[in-house]
N, CA, C and O atoms as a printed pandas DataFrame, in Angstrom:
     atom_number atom_name residue_name chain_id  residue_number  x_coord  y_coord  z_coord
0              1         N          MET        A               1   51.518   85.482   78.905
1              2        CA          MET        A               1   52.842   85.788   78.279
2              3         C          MET        A               1   52.710   85.415   76.944
3              4         O          MET        A               1   52.123   84.358   76.712
4              5         N          LYS        A               2   53.133   86.064   76.045
5              6        CA          LYS        A               2   53.035   85.880   74.677
6              7         C          LYS        A               2   53.836   84.886   74.097
7              8         O          LYS        A               2   54.935   84.788   74.642
8              9         N          ASN        A               3   53.589   83.947   72.958
9             10        CA          ASN        A               3   54.499   83.182   72.589
10            11         C          ASN        A               3   55.750   83.645   71.748
11            12         O          ASN        A               3   55.710   84.392   70.771
12            13         N          GLY        A               4   56.696   83.154   72.219
13            14        CA          GLY        A               4   57.906   83.657   71.719
14            15         C          GLY        A               4   58.154   83.210   70.300
15            16         O          GLY        A               4   57.742   82.105   69.946
16            17         N          LYS        A               5   58.882   84.095   69.364
17            18        CA          LYS        A               5   58.845   83.915   67.966
18            19         C          LYS        A               5   60.489   83.266   67.532
19            20         O          LYS        A               5   61.473   83.602   68.192
20            21         N          LYS        A               6   60.571   82.520   66.603
21            22        CA          LYS        A               6   61.957   82.206   66.186
22            23         C          LYS        A               6   62.779   83.382   65.500
23            24         O          LYS        A               6   62.347   84.098   64.596
24            25         N          PRO        A               7   63.835   83.447   65.988
25            26        CA          PRO        A               7   64.966   84.566   65.714
26            27         C          PRO        A               7   65.260   84.746   64.178
27            28         O          PRO        A               7   65.511   83.773   63.467
28            29         N          THR        A               8   65.221   85.891   63.753
29            30        CA          THR        A               8   65.718   85.978   62.459
30            31         C          THR        A               8   67.168   86.133   62.274
31            32         O          THR        A               8   67.914   85.964   63.238
32            33         N          ARG        A               9   67.636   86.445   61.095
33            34        CA          ARG        A               9   69.289   85.919   61.045
34            35         C          ARG        A               9   69.666   87.088   61.653
35            36         O          ARG        A               9   70.437   86.725   62.541
36            37         N          GLN        A              10   69.554   88.470   61.694
37            38        CA          GLN        A              10   70.061   89.421   62.534
38            39         C          GLN        A              10   70.018   89.051   63.868
39            40         O          GLN        A              10   71.014   89.036   64.591
40            41         N          GLN        A              11   68.782   88.720   64.255
41            42        CA          GLN        A              11   68.842   88.489   65.505
42            43         C          GLN        A              11   69.692   87.017   66.189
43            44         O          GLN        A              11   69.860   86.817   67.392
44            45         N          LYS        A              12   70.052   86.289   65.289
45            46        CA          LYS        A              12   70.857   85.070   65.639
46            47         C          LYS        A              12   72.007   85.617   65.491
47            48         O          LYS        A              12   72.917   84.983   66.026
48            49         N          VAL        A              13   72.405   86.885   64.780
49            50        CA          VAL        A              13   73.928   87.400   65.006
50            51         C          VAL        A              13   74.247   87.851   66.369
51            52         O          VAL        A              13   75.313   87.703   66.966
52            53         N          ALA        A              14   73.049   88.488   66.822
53            54        CA          ALA        A              14   73.133   89.157   68.314
54            55         C          ALA        A              14   72.933   87.947   69.506
55            56         O          ALA        A              14   73.305   88.038   70.676
56            57         N          ILE        A              15   72.360   86.995   68.983
57            58        CA          ILE        A              15   72.411   85.764   70.165
58            59         C          ILE        A              15   73.642   85.399   70.258
59            60         O          ILE        A              15   74.137   85.482   71.382
60            61         N          ILE        A              16   74.525   84.877   69.099
61            62        CA          ILE        A              16   75.744   84.428   68.953
62            63         C          ILE        A              16   76.781   85.521   69.529
63            64         O          ILE        A              16   77.770   85.097   70.127
64            65         N          ALA        A              17   76.610   86.834   69.384
65            66        CA          ALA        A              17   77.570   87.640   70.048
66            67         C          ALA        A              17   77.711   87.589   71.464
67            68         O          ALA        A              17   78.805   87.799   71.987
68            69         N          ALA        A              18   76.602   87.304   72.184
69            70        CA          ALA        A              18   76.325   87.094   73.343
70            71         C          ALA        A              18   76.483   85.729   74.029
71            72         O          ALA        A              18   76.033   85.261   75.075
72            73         N          ASN        A              19   77.321   85.239   73.020
73            74        CA          ASN        A              19   77.754   83.893   73.583
74            75         C          ASN        A              19   76.979   82.665   73.910
75            76         O          ASN        A              19   77.317   81.748   74.659
76            77         N          LEU        A              20   75.534   82.841   73.005
77            78        CA          LEU        A              20   74.415   81.801   73.315
78            79         C          LEU        A              20   74.286   81.187   72.111
79            80         O          LEU        A              20   74.827   81.749   71.158
80            81         N          ASP        A              21   73.629   80.044   71.896
81            82        CA          ASP        A              21   72.802   79.257   71.037
82            83         C          ASP        A              21   71.663   79.853   70.492
83            84         O          ASP        A              21   70.692   80.135   71.194
84            85         N          PRO        A              22   71.716   80.091   69.140
85            86        CA          PRO        A              22   70.264   80.722   68.934
86            87         C          PRO        A              22   68.992   79.331   68.589
87            88         O          PRO        A              22   67.819   79.653   68.398
88            89         N          LYS        A              23   69.350   78.078   68.555
89            90        CA          LYS        A              23   68.597   77.161   68.504
90            91         C          LYS        A              23   67.742   77.121   69.963
91            92         O          LYS        A              23   66.647   76.569   70.073
92            93         N          ASP        A              24   68.231   77.598   70.723
93            94        CA          ASP        A              24   67.763   77.339   72.347
94            95         C          ASP        A              24   66.764   78.380   72.849
95            96         O          ASP        A              24   65.990   78.231   73.794
96            97         N          TRP        A              25   66.934   79.729   71.875
97            98        CA          TRP        A              25   65.984   81.051   72.364
98            99         C          TRP        A              25   65.322   81.407   71.400
99           100         O          TRP        A              25   65.672   81.336   70.222
100          101         N          LEU        A              26   64.084   81.910   71.917
101          102        CA          LEU        A              26   62.992   82.437   71.257
102          103         C          LEU        A              26   63.049   84.040   71.670
103          104         O          LEU        A              26   63.516   84.475   72.722
104          105         N          ILE        A              27   62.479   84.797   70.624
105          106        CA          ILE        A              27   62.482   86.483   70.621
106          107         C          ILE        A              27   61.165   86.662   71.425
107          108         O          ILE        A              27   60.107   86.181   71.021
108          109         N          MET        A              28   61.268   87.368   72.570
109          110        CA          MET        A              28   59.887   87.830   73.360
110          111         C          MET        A              28   59.811   89.176   72.705
111          112         O          MET        A              28   58.783   89.315   72.043
112          113         N          LYS        A              29   60.637   90.222   72.712
113          114        CA          LYS        A              29   60.416   91.583   72.450
114          115         C          LYS        A              29   61.656   92.034   71.284
115          116         O          LYS        A              29   62.759   91.505   71.418
116          117         N          ASN        A              30   61.503   92.715   70.502
117          118        CA          ASN        A              30   62.685   93.245   69.663
118          119         C          ASN        A              30   62.440   94.898   69.487
119          120         O          ASN        A              30   61.683   95.466   68.701
120          121         N          LEU        A              31   63.213   95.389   70.348
121          122        CA          LEU        A              31   63.122   96.959   70.687
122          123         C          LEU        A              31   64.531   97.332   69.815
123          124         O          LEU        A              31   65.296   96.473   69.376
124          125         N          SER        A              32   64.676   98.537   69.685
125          126        CA          SER        A              32   65.637   99.139   69.077
126          127         C          SER        A              32   66.815   99.237   69.646
127          128         O          SER        A              32   67.728   99.501   68.864
128          129         N          SER        A              33   67.150   99.087   70.975
129          130        CA          SER        A              33   68.303   99.151   71.650
130          131         C          SER        A              33   68.563   97.815   72.470
131          132         O          SER        A              33   69.648   97.447   72.918
132          133         N          GLU        A              34   67.298   97.145   72.575
133          134        CA          GLU        A              34   67.411   95.647   73.405
134          135         C          GLU        A              34   66.532   94.510   72.626
135          136         O          GLU        A              34   65.664   94.752   71.788
136          137         N          LEU        A              35   66.922   93.281   73.059
137          138        CA          LEU        A              35   66.325   92.136   72.430
138          139         C          LEU        A              35   66.121   91.261   73.772
139          140         O          LEU        A              35   67.071   90.862   74.446
140          141         N          HIS        A              36   64.647   90.989   74.103
141          142        CA          HIS        A              36   64.282   90.239   75.190
142          143         C          HIS        A              36   64.032   88.903   74.618
143          144         O          HIS        A              36   63.143   88.611   73.818
144          145         N          ILE        A              37   64.963   88.098   75.150
145          146        CA          ILE        A              37   64.684   86.295   74.795
146          147         C          ILE        A              37   64.238   85.562   75.663
147          148         O          ILE        A              37   64.210   86.081   76.779
148          149         N          LEU        A              38   63.843   84.465   75.585
149          150        CA          LEU        A              38   63.355   83.583   76.421
150          151         C          LEU        A              38   63.890   81.809   75.837
151          152         O          LEU        A              38   63.728   81.270   74.742
152          153         N          HIS        A              39   64.510   81.332   77.030
153          154        CA          HIS        A              39   65.085   79.950   76.838
154          155         C          HIS        A              39   63.881   79.014   76.469
155          156         O          HIS        A              39   62.833   79.184   77.093
156          157         N          ARG        A              40   63.953   77.915   75.383
157          158        CA          ARG        A              40   62.828   77.338   75.199
158          159         C          ARG        A              40   62.570   76.286   76.348
159          160         O          ARG        A              40   61.430   76.192   76.804
160          161         N          VAL        A              41   63.543   75.529   76.810
161          162        CA          VAL        A              41   63.217   74.642   77.410
162          163         C          VAL        A              41   63.130   75.059   79.176
163          164         O          VAL        A              41   62.245   74.600   79.898
164          165         N          LYS        A              42   64.095   75.894   79.618
165          166        CA          LYS        A              42   64.336   76.442   80.950
166          167         C          LYS        A              42   63.129   77.417   81.521
167          168         O          LYS        A              42   62.740   77.454   82.688
168          169         N          LYS        A              43   62.575   78.288   80.280
169          170        CA          LYS        A              43   61.915   79.169   80.498
170          171         C          LYS        A              43   62.497   80.533   81.194
171          172         O          LYS        A              43   61.845   81.454   81.686
172          173         N          GLU        A              44   64.095   80.371   81.075
173          174        CA          GLU        A              44   64.576   81.627   81.449
174          175         C          GLU        A              44   64.895   82.680   80.660
175          176         O          GLU        A              44   65.410   82.394   79.579
176          177         N          SER        A              45   64.644   84.363   81.037
177          178        CA          SER        A              45   64.403   85.199   80.130
178          179         C          SER        A              45   65.944   85.975   80.459
179          180         O          SER        A              45   66.557   85.980   81.526
180          181         N          LYS        A              46   66.270   86.524   79.338
181          182        CA          LYS        A              46   67.662   87.540   79.400
182          183         C          LYS        A              46   67.344   88.731   78.359
183          184         O          LYS        A              46   66.372   88.578   77.619
184          185         N          VAL        A              47   67.957   89.673   78.284
185          186        CA          VAL        A              47   68.063   90.818   77.848
186          187         C          VAL        A              47   69.386   91.110   77.315
187          188         O          VAL        A              47   70.319   91.210   78.112
188          189         N          ILE        A              48   69.635   91.297   75.745
189          190        CA          ILE        A              48   70.736   91.528   75.092
190          191         C          ILE        A              48   70.634   93.173   74.801
191          192         O          ILE        A              48   69.563   93.744   74.595
192          193         N          SER        A              49   71.811   93.766   74.817
193          194        CA          SER        A              49   71.876   95.023   74.447
194          195         C          SER        A              49   72.303   95.209   73.087
195          196         O          SER        A              49   73.267   94.499   72.801
196          197         N          ALA        A              50   71.879   95.954   72.150
197          198        CA          ALA        A              50   72.191   95.591   70.780
198          199         C          ALA        A              50   73.214   96.811   70.351
199          200         O          ALA        A              50   73.700   96.840   69.221
């Protein structure tokens, strides 16, 4: 698995819109229609539709 990256400002807005805290999530994939995120501590992954 690749290392997650810190979210950009636009990605933080998308994470907040999904009722999540952007400080707790890392970006795994940034697709045009989806955002794949990984929790920093729990290693839980989610997909956010943009």
